[in-house]
ChimeraX commands (.cxc) that place a marker at each C-alpha (Angstrom):
marker #1 position -170.62,19.11,26.26 radius 0.5
marker #1 position -171.20,22.88,25.17 radius 0.5
marker #1 position -172.24,23.70,21.88 radius 0.5
marker #1 position -169.88,24.86,19.33 radius 0.5
marker #1 position -172.19,28.00,18.87 radius 0.5
marker #1 position -174.80,29.12,21.85 radius 0.5
marker #1 position -176.67,32.23,20.89 radius 0.5
marker #1 position -177.07,33.05,24.65 radius 0.5
marker #1 position -173.18,33.96,24.73 radius 0.5
marker #1 position -173.77,36.36,21.52 radius 0.5
marker #1 position -176.68,38.09,23.25 radius 0.5
marker #1 position -175.37,38.24,26.78 radius 0.5
marker #1 position -171.96,40.20,24.99 radius 0.5
marker #1 position -174.03,43.17,23.88 radius 0.5
marker #1 position -174.42,44.70,27.49 radius 0.5
marker #1 position -171.01,43.84,28.29 radius 0.5
marker #1 position -169.36,45.48,25.48 radius 0.5
marker #1 position -171.87,48.73,25.01 radius 0.5
marker #1 position -170.57,50.43,28.25 radius 0.5
marker #1 position -166.93,50.43,26.68 radius 0.5
marker #1 position -168.12,52.53,23.68 radius 0.5
marker #1 position -167.54,55.51,25.69 radius 0.5
marker #1 position -163.61,54.70,25.49 radius 0.5
marker #1 position -163.93,54.23,21.85 radius 0.5
marker #1 position -165.99,57.21,21.27 radius 0.5
marker #1 position -163.30,59.24,23.16 radius 0.5
marker #1 position -160.41,58.07,21.41 radius 0.5
marker #1 position -162.12,58.52,17.80 radius 0.5
marker #1 position -163.55,62.05,18.95 radius 0.5
marker #1 position -160.47,63.52,20.04 radius 0.5
marker #1 position -158.59,62.20,17.07 radius 0.5
marker #1 position -160.91,64.12,14.66 radius 0.5
marker #1 position -161.17,66.95,16.41 radius 0.5
marker #1 position -157.27,67.23,16.69 radius 0.5
marker #1 position -156.76,65.88,13.20 radius 0.5
marker #1 position -158.83,68.51,11.50 radius 0.5
marker #1 position -157.08,71.26,13.66 radius 0.5
marker #1 position -153.70,70.01,12.40 radius 0.5
marker #1 position -154.69,69.21,9.00 radius 0.5
marker #1 position -155.96,72.65,8.28 radius 0.5
marker #1 position -152.30,73.74,9.17 radius 0.5
marker #1 position -151.06,70.89,6.92 radius 0.5
marker #1 position -153.08,72.39,4.19 radius 0.5
marker #1 position -151.95,75.73,4.20 radius 0.5
marker #1 position -148.31,74.46,4.41 radius 0.5
marker #1 position -149.00,72.68,1.08 radius 0.5
marker #1 position -150.72,75.04,-0.70 radius 0.5
marker #1 position -148.33,77.78,0.55 radius 0.5
marker #1 position -145.37,79.69,-1.41 radius 0.5
marker #1 position -142.56,78.02,0.70 radius 0.5
marker #1 position -140.96,75.14,-1.40 radius 0.5
marker #1 position -139.53,74.02,2.25 radius 0.5
marker #1 position -142.91,74.01,3.95 radius 0.5
marker #1 position -144.69,72.22,1.17 radius 0.5
marker #1 position -141.99,69.49,1.12 radius 0.5
marker #1 position -142.18,69.08,4.76 radius 0.5
marker #1 position -146.06,68.70,4.42 radius 0.5
marker #1 position -145.87,66.44,1.57 radius 0.5
marker #1 position -143.21,64.26,3.30 radius 0.5
marker #1 position -145.10,63.93,6.51 radius 0.5
marker #1 position -148.35,62.74,4.59 radius 0.5
marker #1 position -146.27,60.48,2.52 radius 0.5
marker #1 position -144.37,58.86,5.59 radius 0.5
marker #1 position -147.54,58.56,7.85 radius 0.5
marker #1 position -150.07,57.10,4.84 radius 0.5
marker #1 position -146.87,54.56,4.17 radius 0.5
marker #1 position -146.91,53.27,7.74 radius 0.5
marker #1 position -149.35,50.67,8.83 radius 0.5
marker #1 position -151.36,51.77,11.63 radius 0.5
marker #1 position -150.41,48.88,14.03 radius 0.5
marker #1 position -146.46,50.02,13.35 radius 0.5
marker #1 position -147.17,53.72,14.15 radius 0.5
marker #1 position -148.97,52.78,17.41 radius 0.5
marker #1 position -146.25,51.01,18.53 radius 0.5
marker #1 position -143.62,53.48,17.42 radius 0.5
marker #1 position -145.57,55.84,19.18 radius 0.5
marker #1 position -146.20,53.99,22.66 radius 0.5
marker #1 position -142.44,52.81,22.84 radius 0.5
marker #1 position -140.77,55.69,21.26 radius 0.5
marker #1 position -142.45,58.72,22.46 radius 0.5
marker #1 position -141.51,57.71,26.24 radius 0.5
marker #1 position -138.33,56.71,25.17 radius 0.5
marker #1 position -137.69,60.62,23.62 radius 0.5
marker #1 position -138.75,62.01,26.72 radius 0.5
marker #1 position -136.47,59.72,28.86 radius 0.5
marker #1 position -133.60,61.19,27.22 radius 0.5
marker #1 position -134.56,64.46,29.31 radius 0.5
marker #1 position -135.55,62.62,32.28 radius 0.5
marker #1 position -139.24,62.71,31.73 radius 0.5
marker #1 position -141.08,59.75,32.62 radius 0.5
marker #1 position -143.95,58.58,30.78 radius 0.5
marker #1 position -144.30,55.24,31.90 radius 0.5
marker #1 position -147.21,56.11,33.97 radius 0.5
marker #1 position -149.03,57.90,31.23 radius 0.5
marker #1 position -152.59,56.11,30.40 radius 0.5
marker #1 position -152.35,54.45,27.13 radius 0.5
marker #1 position -155.30,56.28,25.66 radius 0.5
marker #1 position -152.86,59.11,25.35 radius 0.5
marker #1 position -150.64,57.45,23.13 radius 0.5
marker #1 position -153.62,55.88,20.79 radius 0.5
marker #1 position -154.89,59.34,20.48 radius 0.5
marker #1 position -151.44,60.73,19.52 radius 0.5
marker #1 position -151.30,58.06,16.87 radius 0.5
marker #1 position -154.63,58.36,15.17 radius 0.5
marker #1 position -154.63,61.95,15.29 radius 0.5
marker #1 position -151.42,61.63,13.17 radius 0.5
marker #1 position -153.12,59.25,10.87 radius 0.5
marker #1 position -156.24,61.57,10.37 radius 0.5
marker #1 position -154.29,64.63,10.00 radius 0.5
marker #1 position -152.55,62.94,6.97 radius 0.5
marker #1 position -155.65,61.73,5.74 radius 0.5
marker #1 position -157.72,65.15,5.92 radius 0.5
marker #1 position -155.06,67.13,4.76 radius 0.5
marker #1 position -155.24,65.37,1.52 radius 0.5
marker #1 position -159.36,65.62,1.47 radius 0.5
marker #1 position -159.29,69.14,2.23 radius 0.5
marker #1 position -156.51,69.97,-0.22 radius 0.5
marker #1 position -158.25,67.96,-2.81 radius 0.5
marker #1 position -161.86,69.73,-2.19 radius 0.5
marker #1 position -160.19,73.22,-2.09 radius 0.5
marker #1 position -158.58,72.78,-5.44 radius 0.5
marker #1 position -161.91,71.42,-6.74 radius 0.5
marker #1 position -163.73,74.70,-6.19 radius 0.5
marker #1 position -163.33,77.18,-9.39 radius 0.5
marker #1 position -161.05,79.94,-8.31 radius 0.5
marker #1 position -163.15,82.13,-10.72 radius 0.5
marker #1 position -165.90,82.29,-7.56 radius 0.5
marker #1 position -163.16,83.78,-5.32 radius 0.5
marker #1 position -162.38,86.53,-8.11 radius 0.5
marker #1 position -166.05,87.26,-8.45 radius 0.5
marker #1 position -166.76,87.35,-4.56 radius 0.5
marker #1 position -163.72,90.04,-4.14 radius 0.5
marker #1 position -164.87,91.97,-7.27 radius 0.5
marker #1 position -168.55,92.49,-5.79 radius 0.5
marker #1 position -167.05,93.95,-2.29 radius 0.5
marker #1 position -166.19,91.04,-0.47 radius 0.5
marker #1 position -162.96,90.64,1.60 radius 0.5
marker #1 position -160.64,87.77,1.14 radius 0.5
marker #1 position -161.63,86.45,4.30 radius 0.5
marker #1 position -165.48,86.75,3.50 radius 0.5
marker #1 position -164.76,85.30,0.25 radius 0.5
marker #1 position -163.34,82.06,1.65 radius 0.5
marker #1 position -165.66,81.94,4.48 radius 0.5
marker #1 position -169.21,82.44,2.66 radius 0.5
marker #1 position -168.05,81.31,-0.89 radius 0.5
marker #1 position -165.05,78.75,-1.37 radius 0.5
marker #1 position -165.09,76.89,2.12 radius 0.5
marker #1 position -168.62,76.18,2.25 radius 0.5
marker #1 position -168.28,74.61,-1.52 radius 0.5
marker #1 position -165.29,72.65,-0.37 radius 0.5
marker #1 position -166.89,71.37,2.56 radius 0.5
marker #1 position -169.46,69.87,0.44 radius 0.5
marker #1 position -167.12,67.98,-1.98 radius 0.5
marker #1 position -165.02,67.03,0.93 radius 0.5
marker #1 position -168.13,65.43,2.83 radius 0.5
marker #1 position -167.97,61.93,1.23 radius 0.5
marker #1 position -164.49,61.42,1.91 radius 0.5
marker #1 position -164.58,63.09,5.60 radius 0.5
marker #1 position -167.20,60.21,6.27 radius 0.5
marker #1 position -165.18,57.33,4.84 radius 0.5
marker #1 position -162.14,58.96,6.79 radius 0.5
marker #1 position -164.45,58.72,10.13 radius 0.5
marker #1 position -165.56,55.25,9.43 radius 0.5
marker #1 position -161.61,54.01,9.02 radius 0.5
marker #1 position -160.58,55.95,12.05 radius 0.5
marker #1 position -163.52,53.89,13.89 radius 0.5
marker #1 position -162.30,50.67,12.57 radius 0.5
marker #1 position -158.33,51.37,12.73 radius 0.5
marker #1 position -159.20,52.49,16.41 radius 0.5
marker #1 position -159.74,48.86,17.29 radius 0.5
marker #1 position -156.14,48.03,17.43 radius 0.5
marker #1 position -155.84,50.31,20.66 radius 0.5
marker #1 position -156.27,47.16,22.66 radius 0.5
marker #1 position -152.98,46.15,21.57 radius 0.5
marker #1 position -151.34,48.35,23.67 radius 0.5
marker #1 position -153.56,47.48,26.83 radius 0.5
marker #1 position -156.27,50.24,26.32 radius 0.5
marker #1 position -159.60,48.56,27.30 radius 0.5
marker #1 position -162.02,49.94,24.79 radius 0.5
marker #1 position -164.78,47.63,23.28 radius 0.5
marker #1 position -162.63,45.59,21.44 radius 0.5
marker #1 position -160.44,45.30,24.50 radius 0.5
marker #1 position -163.29,44.05,26.58 radius 0.5
marker #1 position -164.26,41.61,24.06 radius 0.5
marker #1 position -160.54,40.06,24.26 radius 0.5
marker #1 position -161.00,39.96,28.14 radius 0.5
marker #1 position -164.47,38.22,27.73 radius 0.5
marker #1 position -162.84,35.47,25.59 radius 0.5
marker #1 position -159.90,35.13,27.76 radius 0.5
marker #1 position -162.13,34.34,30.89 radius 0.5
marker #1 position -164.04,32.09,28.73 radius 0.5
marker #1 position -160.99,30.31,28.25 radius 0.5
marker #1 position -161.16,30.95,24.59 radius 0.5
marker #1 position -164.47,29.27,24.32 radius 0.5
marker #1 position -167.53,30.85,22.50 radius 0.5
marker #1 position -164.93,33.69,20.72 radius 0.5
marker #1 position -167.14,33.38,17.62 radius 0.5
marker #1 position -170.23,34.98,19.60 radius 0.5
marker #1 position -168.55,37.46,21.03 radius 0.5
marker #1 position -166.73,38.50,17.91 radius 0.5
marker #1 position -170.15,38.56,16.07 radius 0.5
marker #1 position -171.57,40.62,18.52 radius 0.5
marker #1 position -168.44,42.98,18.42 radius 0.5
marker #1 position -168.78,43.07,14.39 radius 0.5
marker #1 position -172.40,43.84,14.78 radius 0.5
marker #1 position -171.76,46.83,17.05 radius 0.5
marker #1 position -169.40,48.23,14.47 radius 0.5
marker #1 position -171.70,47.40,11.36 radius 0.5
marker #1 position -174.30,49.75,13.27 radius 0.5
marker #1 position -171.81,52.47,13.94 radius 0.5
marker #1 position -170.10,52.64,10.33 radius 0.5
marker #1 position -173.77,52.76,8.87 radius 0.5
marker #1 position -174.95,55.27,11.19 radius 0.5
marker #1 position -171.91,57.52,10.33 radius 0.5
marker #1 position -172.60,56.82,6.50 radius 0.5
marker #1 position -176.23,57.99,6.83 radius 0.5
marker #1 position -175.12,61.15,8.76 radius 0.5
marker #1 position -172.83,62.20,6.39 radius 0.5
marker #1 position -175.00,61.59,3.29 radius 0.5
marker #1 position -177.81,63.47,4.90 radius 0.5
marker #1 position -175.31,66.40,5.50 radius 0.5
marker #1 position -173.98,66.07,2.02 radius 0.5
marker #1 position -177.52,66.22,0.80 radius 0.5
marker #1 position -178.27,69.44,3.02 radius 0.5
marker #1 position -175.24,71.29,2.35 radius 0.5
marker #1 position -175.41,70.48,-1.72 radius 0.5
marker #1 position -178.68,72.67,-1.58 radius 0.5
marker #1 position -176.52,75.66,-0.83 radius 0.5
marker #1 position -173.80,74.87,-2.98 radius 0.5
marker #1 position -176.12,74.62,-6.10 radius 0.5
marker #1 position -177.57,78.04,-5.16 radius 0.5
marker #1 position -173.87,79.59,-5.22 radius 0.5
marker #1 position -173.07,77.77,-8.51 radius 0.5
marker #1 position -176.15,79.09,-10.15 radius 0.5
marker #1 position -175.48,82.84,-8.61 radius 0.5
marker #1 position -171.77,82.32,-10.17 radius 0.5
marker #1 position -173.21,81.08,-13.68 radius 0.5
marker #1 position -175.41,83.83,-13.98 radius 0.5
marker #1 position -172.68,86.51,-12.92 radius 0.5
marker #1 position -170.76,84.90,-15.62 radius 0.5
marker #1 position -173.16,85.10,-18.41 radius 0.5
marker #1 position -174.11,88.77,-17.40 radius 0.5
marker #1 position -170.23,89.58,-17.82 radius 0.5
marker link #1:1,2 radius 0.2
marker link #1:2,3 radius 0.2
marker link #1:3,4 radius 0.2
marker link #1:4,5 radius 0.2
marker link #1:5,6 radius 0.2
marker link #1:6,7 radius 0.2
marker link #1:7,8 radius 0.2
marker link #1:8,9 radius 0.2
marker link #1:9,10 radius 0.2
marker link #1:10,11 radius 0.2
marker link #1:11,12 radius 0.2
marker link #1:12,13 radius 0.2
marker link #1:13,14 radius 0.2
marker link #1:14,15 radius 0.2
marker link #1:15,16 radius 0.2
marker link #1:16,17 radius 0.2
marker link #1:17,18 radius 0.2
marker link #1:18,19 radius 0.2
marker link #1:19,20 radius 0.2
marker link #1:20,21 radius 0.2
marker link #1:21,22 radius 0.2
marker link #1:22,23 radius 0.2
marker link #1:23,24 radius 0.2
marker link #1:24,25 radius 0.2
marker link #1:25,26 radius 0.2
marker link #1:26,27 radius 0.2
marker link #1:27,28 radius 0.2
marker link #1:28,29 radius 0.2
marker link #1:29,30 radius 0.2
marker link #1:30,31 radius 0.2
marker link #1:31,32 radius 0.2
marker link #1:32,33 radius 0.2
marker link #1:33,34 radius 0.2
marker link #1:34,35 radius 0.2
marker link #1:35,36 radius 0.2
marker link #1:36,37 radius 0.2
marker link #1:37,38 radius 0.2
marker link #1:38,39 radius 0.2
marker link #1:39,40 radius 0.2
marker link #1:40,41 radius 0.2
marker link #1:41,42 radius 0.2
marker link #1:42,43 radius 0.2
marker link #1:43,44 radius 0.2
marker link #1:44,45 radius 0.2
marker link #1:45,46 radius 0.2
marker link #1:46,47 radius 0.2
marker link #1:47,48 radius 0.2
marker link #1:48,49 radius 0.2
marker link #1:49,50 radius 0.2
marker link #1:50,51 radius 0.2
marker link #1:51,52 radius 0.2
marker link #1:52,53 radius 0.2
marker link #1:53,54 radius 0.2
marker link #1:54,55 radius 0.2
marker link #1:55,56 radius 0.2
marker link #1:56,57 radius 0.2
marker link #1:57,58 radius 0.2
marker link #1:58,59 radius 0.2
marker link #1:59,60 radius 0.2
marker link #1:60,61 radius 0.2
marker link #1:61,62 radius 0.2
marker link #1:62,63 radius 0.2
marker link #1:63,64 radius 0.2
marker link #1:64,65 radius 0.2
marker link #1:65,66 radius 0.2
marker link #1:66,67 radius 0.2
marker link #1:67,68 radius 0.2
marker link #1:68,69 radius 0.2
marker link #1:69,70 radius 0.2
marker link #1:70,71 radius 0.2
marker link #1:71,72 radius 0.2
marker link #1:72,73 radius 0.2
marker link #1:73,74 radius 0.2
marker link #1:74,75 radius 0.2
marker link #1:75,76 radius 0.2
marker link #1:76,77 radius 0.2
marker link #1:77,78 radius 0.2
marker link #1:78,79 radius 0.2
marker link #1:79,80 radius 0.2
marker link #1:80,81 radius 0.2
marker link #1:81,82 radius 0.2
marker link #1:82,83 radius 0.2
marker link #1:83,84 radius 0.2
marker link #1:84,85 radius 0.2
marker link #1:85,86 radius 0.2
marker link #1:86,87 radius 0.2
marker link #1:87,88 radius 0.2
marker link #1:88,89 radius 0.2
marker link #1:89,90 radius 0.2
marker link #1:90,91 radius 0.2
marker link #1:91,92 radius 0.2
marker link #1:92,93 radius 0.2
marker link #1:93,94 radius 0.2
marker link #1:94,95 radius 0.2
marker link #1:95,96 radius 0.2
marker link #1:96,97 radius 0.2
marker link #1:97,98 radius 0.2
marker link #1:98,99 radius 0.2
marker link #1:99,100 radius 0.2
marker link #1:100,101 radius 0.2
marker link #1:101,102 radius 0.2
marker link #1:102,103 radius 0.2
marker link #1:103,104 radius 0.2
marker link #1:104,105 radius 0.2
marker link #1:105,106 radius 0.2
marker link #1:106,107 radius 0.2
marker link #1:107,108 radius 0.2
marker link #1:108,109 radius 0.2
marker link #1:109,110 radius 0.2
marker link #1:110,111 radius 0.2
marker link #1:111,112 radius 0.2
marker link #1:112,113 radius 0.2
marker link #1:113,114 radius 0.2
marker link #1:114,115 radius 0.2
marker link #1:115,116 radius 0.2
marker link #1:116,117 radius 0.2
marker link #1:117,118 radius 0.2
marker link #1:118,119 radius 0.2
marker link #1:119,120 radius 0.2
marker link #1:120,121 radius 0.2
marker link #1:121,122 radius 0.2
marker link #1:122,123 radius 0.2
marker link #1:123,124 radius 0.2
marker link #1:124,125 radius 0.2
marker link #1:125,126 radius 0.2
marker link #1:126,127 radius 0.2
marker link #1:127,128 radius 0.2
marker link #1:128,129 radius 0.2
marker link #1:129,130 radius 0.2
marker link #1:130,131 radius 0.2
marker link #1:131,132 radius 0.2
marker link #1:132,133 radius 0.2
marker link #1:133,134 radius 0.2
marker link #1:134,135 radius 0.2
marker link #1:135,136 radius 0.2
marker link #1:136,137 radius 0.2
marker link #1:137,138 radius 0.2
marker link #1:138,139 radius 0.2
marker link #1:139,140 radius 0.2
marker link #1:140,141 radius 0.2
marker link #1:141,142 radius 0.2
marker link #1:142,143 radius 0.2
marker link #1:143,144 radius 0.2
marker link #1:144,145 radius 0.2
marker link #1:145,146 radius 0.2
marker link #1:146,147 radius 0.2
marker link #1:147,148 radius 0.2
marker link #1:148,149 radius 0.2
marker link #1:149,150 radius 0.2
marker link #1:150,151 radius 0.2
marker link #1:151,152 radius 0.2
marker link #1:152,153 radius 0.2
marker link #1:153,154 radius 0.2
marker link #1:154,155 radius 0.2
marker link #1:155,156 radius 0.2
marker link #1:156,157 radius 0.2
marker link #1:157,158 radius 0.2
marker link #1:158,159 radius 0.2
marker link #1:159,160 radius 0.2
marker link #1:160,161 radius 0.2
marker link #1:161,162 radius 0.2
marker link #1:162,163 radius 0.2
marker link #1:163,164 radius 0.2
marker link #1:164,165 radius 0.2
marker link #1:165,166 radius 0.2
marker link #1:166,167 radius 0.2
marker link #1:167,168 radius 0.2
marker link #1:168,169 radius 0.2
marker link #1:169,170 radius 0.2
marker link #1:170,171 radius 0.2
marker link #1:171,172 radius 0.2
marker link #1:172,173 radius 0.2
marker link #1:173,174 radius 0.2
marker link #1:174,175 radius 0.2
marker link #1:175,176 radius 0.2
marker link #1:176,177 radius 0.2
marker link #1:177,178 radius 0.2
marker link #1:178,179 radius 0.2
marker link #1:179,180 radius 0.2
marker link #1:180,181 radius 0.2
marker link #1:181,182 radius 0.2
marker link #1:182,183 radius 0.2
marker link #1:183,184 radius 0.2
marker link #1:184,185 radius 0.2
marker link #1:185,186 radius 0.2
marker link #1:186,187 radius 0.2
marker link #1:187,188 radius 0.2
marker link #1:188,189 radius 0.2
marker link #1:189,190 radius 0.2
marker link #1:190,191 radius 0.2
marker link #1:191,192 radius 0.2
marker link #1:192,193 radius 0.2
marker link #1:193,194 radius 0.2
marker link #1:194,195 radius 0.2
marker link #1:195,196 radius 0.2
marker link #1:196,197 radius 0.2
marker link #1:197,198 radius 0.2
marker link #1:198,199 radius 0.2
marker link #1:199,200 radius 0.2
marker link #1:200,201 radius 0.2
marker link #1:201,202 radius 0.2
marker link #1:202,203 radius 0.2
marker link #1:203,204 radius 0.2
marker link #1:204,205 radius 0.2
marker link #1:205,206 radius 0.2
marker link #1:206,207 radius 0.2
marker link #1:207,208 radius 0.2
marker link #1:208,209 radius 0.2
marker link #1:209,210 radius 0.2
marker link #1:210,211 radius 0.2
marker link #1:211,212 radius 0.2
marker link #1:212,213 radius 0.2
marker link #1:213,214 radius 0.2
marker link #1:214,215 radius 0.2
marker link #1:215,216 radius 0.2
marker link #1:216,217 radius 0.2
marker link #1:217,218 radius 0.2
marker link #1:218,219 radius 0.2
marker link #1:219,220 radius 0.2
marker link #1:220,221 radius 0.2
marker link #1:221,222 radius 0.2
marker link #1:222,223 radius 0.2
marker link #1:223,224 radius 0.2
marker link #1:224,225 radius 0.2
marker link #1:225,226 radius 0.2
marker link #1:226,227 radius 0.2
marker link #1:227,228 radius 0.2
marker link #1:228,229 radius 0.2
marker link #1:229,230 radius 0.2
marker link #1:230,231 radius 0.2
marker link #1:231,232 radius 0.2
marker link #1:232,233 radius 0.2
marker link #1:233,234 radius 0.2
marker link #1:234,235 radius 0.2
marker link #1:235,236 radius 0.2
marker link #1:236,237 radius 0.2
marker link #1:237,238 radius 0.2
marker link #1:238,239 radius 0.2
marker link #1:239,240 radius 0.2
marker link #1:240,241 radius 0.2
marker link #1:241,242 radius 0.2
marker link #1:242,243 radius 0.2
view
């Protein structure tokens, strides 16, 4: 009779699961890059003068943040092909990874736009005025003074957002994408649902390592960039005292 828990299944699961990390990284990486690009546009809308664009950007953020990830994933997976079918474009053969990336890009965009907006507002606007007064152009003031400081403020939340995205990405298997979680479920199915505990423990261990690694990377980045922020803050304080 098979043991209820067999550690050999745990150790054998790692070499079978790890090759599928590439799919997970593809989804997460693509969603991060696209999400940041769209978040910049969304922040510009939120901080702009147009009431309509502000309402549109804030409405988008509210809707996305209030929609459960799995519900949004199914809405995209079934809804996008249905919309394109209206104009006789067939998306039935599009790889499921595309719909996963679209879903988590939408989510990451909403999350990042709030992080960026909060970080930007946290920087003393007097620093912009001081930079312009000493001859910097508005673009140079933002690039050299405002953005670096806002980036430091945003870093911890960006790291948390990446970890959340990594974890939420595990839902991709529900629409047939064979990433690391999808592979784990295939392995469990092949074992007739036996020894699922061992395989899920291996899967959990991989996510623990990835999450801790991401946390350490962003913690290191925060310490590195904080040194530059302190230098800028000191220079700004001295300028105010001299004035």
